[in-house]
C-alpha positions as a printed NumPy array, in Angstrom:
array([[64.21 , 57.043, 13.425],
       [61.252, 55.443, 15.127],
       [59.971, 52.232, 13.442],
       [57.007, 50.015, 14.481],
       [56.844, 46.233, 13.796],
       [54.254, 43.493, 14.617],
       [56.032, 40.847, 15.757],
       [54.307, 37.448, 16.34 ],
       [55.294, 34.426, 18.475],
       [56.136, 36.543, 21.606],
       [54.706, 34.605, 24.484],
       [56.562, 35.725, 27.589],
       [59.193, 37.838, 29.16 ],
       [61.887, 35.782, 27.84 ],
       [60.73 , 36.432, 24.32 ],
       [60.443, 40.081, 24.855],
       [64.122, 40.186, 25.978],
       [65.199, 38.022, 22.913],
       [63.497, 40.554, 20.657],
       [65.209, 43.39 , 22.493],
       [68.581, 41.896, 22.717],
       [68.496, 41.103, 18.927],
       [67.856, 44.684, 17.871],
       [70.447, 46.12 , 20.453],
       [72.929, 43.643, 19.232],
       [72.693, 45.333, 15.815],
       [72.392, 48.714, 17.365],
       [73.529, 48.875, 21.069],
       [72.083, 52.507, 21.135],
       [68.491, 51.46 , 19.939],
       [65.558, 52.138, 22.277],
       [63.159, 49.308, 22.189],
       [59.518, 49.385, 23.539],
       [57.447, 46.119, 23.474],
       [53.691, 45.478, 23.884],
       [53.358, 41.779, 23.847],
       [49.312, 42.033, 24.041],
       [49.264, 43.948, 20.591],
       [52.358, 42.204, 19.365],
       [53.736, 45.701, 18.781],
       [57.658, 46.544, 18.892],
       [58.653, 50.128, 18.608],
       [62.303, 50.557, 17.701],
       [64.043, 54.081, 17.704],
       [67.306, 53.196, 15.726],
       [69.285, 54.632, 12.938],
       [69.52 , 51.111, 11.385],
       [67.451, 50.198,  8.278],
       [64.258, 48.836,  8.776],
       [65.076, 45.609,  6.93 ],
       [68.153, 44.887,  8.944],
       [66.039, 45.271, 12.3  ],
       [63.263, 43.123, 10.927],
       [65.825, 40.186,  9.82 ],
       [67.626, 40.451, 13.289],
       [64.083, 39.839, 14.979],
       [63.19 , 37.188, 12.511],
       [66.517, 35.253, 13.129],
       [65.553, 34.966, 16.659],
       [62.439, 32.842, 15.399],
       [59.768, 35.528, 15.532],
       [57.46 , 36.577, 12.697],
       [57.81 , 40.078, 11.66 ],
       [55.033, 41.785,  9.531],
       [54.8  , 45.436,  8.424]])
């Protein structure tokens, strides 16, 4: 299932990798696409939206719907 998140606080490539790694720790098969300029994170994963948002937030980034 493809889900889109608005993630605040990503300022560099390291931030992007941290978000991607957080999602893939929860679901190693997840496909993650990040557009830092628009704060958009697209995730193709079978995991529940709440679990994905929590994994990103635990890395220290803001997640909005």
